[in-house]
KOLVEXPA-89895 format. One line per 10 residues: number of its first residue (from 1); their letters; for each residue x, y, z of C-alpha. Coordinates in nm, 2 decimals. Example, Ala and Ser with C-alpha at 12.3 -4.5 7.8 and 13.67 -1.06 7.14 Angstrom:
BEGIN
1> AS> 1.23/-0.45/0.78 ~ 1.37/-0.11/0.71
//
This chain:
BEGIN
1> MSLPIRRILP> 10.64/13.16/4.06 ~ 10.29/13.25/4.14 ~ 10.02/13.04/4.08 ~ 9.69/13.14/3.84 ~ 9.42/13.30/4.00 ~ 9.16/13.06/3.91 ~ 9.39/12.71/4.04 ~ 9.44/12.87/4.37 ~ 9.04/13.02/4.49 ~ 8.93/12.64/4.45
11> SIARARPSST> 9.19/12.54/4.69 ~ 9.10/12.77/4.97 ~ 8.74/12.64/4.87 ~ 8.83/12.30/5.01 ~ 9.01/12.38/5.28 ~ 8.72/12.51/5.46 ~ 8.54/12.41/5.69 ~ 8.16/12.26/5.51 ~ 7.91/12.52/5.59 ~ 7.97/12.58/5.96
21> SHASRRIPTL> 7.83/12.93/6.09 ~ 7.85/13.10/6.44 ~ 7.52/13.00/6.51 ~ 7.59/12.63/6.53 ~ 7.89/12.62/6.73 ~ 7.95/12.51/7.05 ~ 8.16/12.69/7.27 ~ 8.34/12.62/7.61 ~ 8.27/12.75/7.86 ~ 8.40/12.76/8.22
31> QHPISRPIST> 8.23/12.69/8.50 ~ 8.27/12.75/8.90 ~ 8.29/12.38/9.06 ~ 7.99/12.42/9.24 ~ 7.79/12.48/8.98 ~ 7.85/12.15/8.83 ~ 7.52/11.94/8.81 ~ 7.61/11.65/9.08 ~ 7.53/11.28/8.97 ~ 7.21/11.12/9.15
41> STTPFLPLSQ> 7.36/10.78/9.12 ~ 7.41/10.59/9.45 ~ 7.71/10.34/9.25 ~ 8.04/10.44/9.37 ~ 8.27/10.49/9.14 ~ 8.57/10.20/9.16 ~ 8.86/10.14/8.97 ~ 8.86/9.86/8.73 ~ 9.14/9.71/8.92 ~ 8.93/9.68/9.22
51> PPQTRASPQT> 8.64/9.50/9.22 ~ 8.32/9.64/9.42 ~ 8.31/9.56/9.82 ~ 8.04/9.38/9.91 ~ 8.03/9.50/10.29 ~ 8.22/9.73/10.46 ~ 8.51/9.66/10.70 ~ 8.44/9.59/11.07 ~ 8.56/9.90/11.28 ~ 8.81/9.86/11.51
61> SWTPTPYVTD> 8.83/10.03/11.81 ~ 9.14/10.22/11.94 ~ 9.25/10.24/12.25 ~ 9.50/10.50/12.34 ~ 9.93/10.39/12.47 ~ 10.01/10.58/12.75 ~ 10.34/10.77/12.77 ~ 10.64/10.78/13.05 ~ 10.81/11.05/13.06 ~ 11.16/11.01/13.25
71> TIAGGWHTQD> 11.42/11.37/13.36 ~ 11.76/11.25/13.24 ~ 12.07/11.48/13.26 ~ 11.90/11.76/13.33 ~ 11.65/11.69/13.01 ~ 11.36/11.45/12.95 ~ 11.34/11.15/12.73 ~ 10.97/11.00/12.69 ~ 10.90/10.67/12.57 ~ 10.57/10.47/12.55
81> IYSRLLKERI> 10.47/10.25/12.83 ~ 10.50/9.90/12.71 ~ 10.91/10.01/12.61 ~ 10.93/10.11/12.97 ~ 10.90/9.82/13.06 ~ 11.11/9.61/12.86 ~ 11.35/9.85/13.01 ~ 11.26/9.71/13.36 ~ 11.29/9.33/13.18 ~ 10.94/9.34/13.18
91> VCLMGEVDST> 10.77/9.14/12.87 ~ 10.43/9.17/12.86 ~ 10.18/8.91/12.62 ~ 9.85/9.02/12.62 ~ 9.57/8.90/12.36 ~ 9.61/8.66/12.11 ~ 9.89/8.48/11.99 ~ 9.98/8.54/11.63 ~ 10.24/8.57/11.43 ~ 10.27/8.93/11.51
101> TSSNIVAQLI> 10.25/8.93/11.82 ~ 10.52/8.54/11.82 ~ 10.79/8.80/11.66 ~ 10.81/9.08/11.93 ~ 10.80/8.88/12.19 ~ 11.09/8.68/12.04 ~ 11.25/8.98/11.95 ~ 11.20/9.11/12.30 ~ 11.36/8.79/12.49 ~ 11.69/8.81/12.20
111> FLEADAPEKP> 11.74/9.13/12.30 ~ 11.67/9.15/12.69 ~ 11.94/8.83/12.71 ~ 12.23/8.99/12.42 ~ 12.17/9.34/12.74 ~ 12.23/9.06/13.02 ~ 12.22/8.69/13.00 ~ 12.18/8.62/13.40 ~ 11.92/8.84/13.50 ~ 11.53/8.69/13.50
121> ISLYINSPGG> 11.29/8.85/13.27 ~ 10.95/8.85/13.40 ~ 10.70/8.74/13.05 ~ 10.31/8.84/13.22 ~ 10.01/8.62/13.04 ~ 9.64/8.73/12.89 ~ 9.61/8.55/12.66 ~ 9.28/8.33/12.52 ~ 9.59/8.10/12.28 ~ 9.61/8.07/11.93
131> SVTAGLAIYD> 9.83/7.91/11.67 ~ 10.01/7.67/11.81 ~ 10.34/7.78/11.59 ~ 10.36/8.06/11.71 ~ 10.32/8.01/12.03 ~ 10.55/7.75/12.02 ~ 10.87/7.96/11.82 ~ 10.79/8.15/12.20 ~ 10.81/7.85/12.44 ~ 11.15/7.73/12.16
141> TMTYIKSPVT> 11.29/8.12/12.25 ~ 11.21/8.10/12.57 ~ 11.39/7.77/12.71 ~ 11.69/7.87/12.42 ~ 11.83/8.16/12.57 ~ 12.00/8.17/12.92 ~ 11.84/8.44/13.08 ~ 11.61/8.26/13.31 ~ 11.16/8.36/13.20 ~ 10.94/8.38/13.52
151> TICMGQAASM> 10.53/8.37/13.35 ~ 10.28/8.53/13.54 ~ 9.91/8.47/13.51 ~ 9.70/8.74/13.52 ~ 9.31/8.72/13.34 ~ 9.32/8.44/13.12 ~ 9.61/8.19/13.00 ~ 9.40/7.97/12.74 ~ 9.54/7.69/12.49 ~ 9.89/7.83/12.41
161> GSLLLCGGAK> 9.83/8.07/12.65 ~ 9.83/7.80/12.93 ~ 10.12/7.60/12.73 ~ 10.38/7.91/12.79 ~ 10.30/8.01/13.16 ~ 10.38/7.61/13.21 ~ 10.66/7.64/13.03 ~ 10.83/7.89/13.20 ~ 11.17/7.87/13.48 ~ 11.13/7.54/13.76
171> GQRFCLPHAS> 10.98/7.73/14.06 ~ 10.94/8.06/13.90 ~ 10.60/8.01/13.73 ~ 10.31/8.21/13.88 ~ 9.92/8.24/13.90 ~ 9.73/8.59/14.06 ~ 9.42/8.49/14.23 ~ 9.17/8.51/14.01 ~ 9.37/8.39/13.70 ~ 9.16/8.17/13.56
181> VMIHQPSGGY> 9.38/7.85/13.36 ~ 9.26/7.65/13.03 ~ 9.41/7.31/12.88 ~ 9.29/7.13/12.58 ~ 9.37/6.92/12.29 ~ 9.50/7.14/12.00 ~ 9.21/7.19/11.71 ~ 9.22/7.31/11.30 ~ 9.08/7.18/10.99 ~ 9.19/7.15/10.66
191> MGTAADIAIH> 8.96/7.12/10.28 ~ 9.15/6.97/10.02 ~ 9.23/6.56/9.80 ~ 9.15/6.30/10.06 ~ 9.51/6.21/10.01 ~ 9.55/6.56/10.15 ~ 9.35/6.55/10.46 ~ 9.49/6.25/10.55 ~ 9.80/6.39/10.59 ~ 9.74/6.69/10.76
201> AKEILRTREK> 9.50/6.45/11.04 ~ 9.81/6.30/11.08 ~ 9.98/6.55/11.16 ~ 9.75/6.71/11.39 ~ 9.79/6.41/11.60 ~ 10.15/6.47/11.62 ~ 10.15/6.81/11.77 ~ 9.85/6.69/12.03 ~ 10.19/6.45/12.12 ~ 10.40/6.72/12.07
211> LNRIYQRHLT> 10.26/6.91/12.31 ~ 10.13/6.64/12.62 ~ 10.54/6.58/12.56 ~ 10.56/6.97/12.70 ~ 10.32/6.97/12.93 ~ 10.48/6.65/13.12 ~ 10.81/6.75/13.12 ~ 10.74/7.11/13.32 ~ 10.40/7.02/13.54 ~ 10.52/7.04/13.92
221> KEKSLEEIEK> 10.30/6.73/13.94 ~ 10.46/6.37/13.85 ~ 10.17/6.25/13.53 ~ 10.18/6.04/13.26 ~ 10.11/6.10/12.92 ~ 9.74/5.92/12.96 ~ 9.66/6.07/13.23 ~ 9.73/6.47/13.03 ~ 9.54/6.33/12.74 ~ 9.26/6.24/12.92
231> AMERDYFMDA> 9.25/6.59/13.08 ~ 9.29/6.73/12.73 ~ 9.09/6.55/12.58 ~ 8.78/6.85/12.62 ~ 8.81/7.25/12.74 ~ 8.91/7.20/13.15 ~ 8.90/7.48/13.27 ~ 9.08/7.58/13.61 ~ 9.16/7.86/13.87 ~ 9.42/7.92/14.09
241> QEALEFGLVD> 9.42/7.66/14.32 ~ 9.30/7.37/14.09 ~ 9.57/7.51/13.86 ~ 9.85/7.49/14.13 ~ 9.73/7.15/14.23 ~ 9.71/6.99/13.84 ~ 10.11/7.15/13.85 ~ 10.04/7.42/13.64 ~ 10.23/7.68/13.80 ~ 10.47/7.67/14.12
251> QILEGRKGDE> 10.26/7.96/14.34 ~ 9.96/8.16/14.34 ~ 10.05/8.56/14.42 ~ 9.82/8.71/14.67 ~ 10.06/9.02/14.57 ~ 10.41/9.21/14.65 ~ 10.62/9.15/14.99 ~ 10.72/9.41/15.13 ~ 10.95/9.66/15.02 ~ 10.96/9.46/14.65
261> AVGEGRV> 11.02/9.68/14.34 ~ 10.92/9.65/14.00 ~ 11.30/9.60/13.82 ~ 11.53/9.37/13.70 ~ 11.32/9.07/13.62 ~ 11.15/9.10/14.02 ~ 10.78/9.00/14.00
//
């Protein structure tokens, strides 16, 4: 059924937009990315979930890792220098003792023990020290595994590094002629309630006594806890000869003897 014309026309009129002309309409245009205006604002856009940074992150230097290529059965096998040294049962502790370094050293020691429990392991140390708990994880692993661990200090063995140097196998703790060793008592800090501060103060004193007993157990010269505590009251720096006289090492290595080669735990 068709509607009357007079009733259709008003409905069409109501459906039309009110007073629009071609001149007033805004026709969107496409612009080339280069032709778009560049904002002069100096404030960078940041998502709402990320607060603006007040200072730039420090730049870190990049040190290339050497790689070694071996010829095996007519082919080539390339690996980084530390993996190649690991095959010779050599582990390197270079830098600060932290949780990452500790986990790597512990994993290497456990792997080498599983590979050959009776063969010695050489641990080269050049460290300014670091975390007590991370260092004790390495020390406990050294004394836990069956493989004897030979320690060699090059550069420096300070703080926790000196304890790891001293904690090597008896008669197998060495120091290079121009290396330095430093011992001192543990340091730390805590902020909180008076009760919590007292708890942490008690814990650091207990840690100091525990570290002193470890030194006393491994020193080549017999010393009382009072003597060790007095020596570690402040930073105590020693050269290779002084470290030998104190009892931290067994021998100063001047150089390799004869045709001695690196490998299978040899130093």
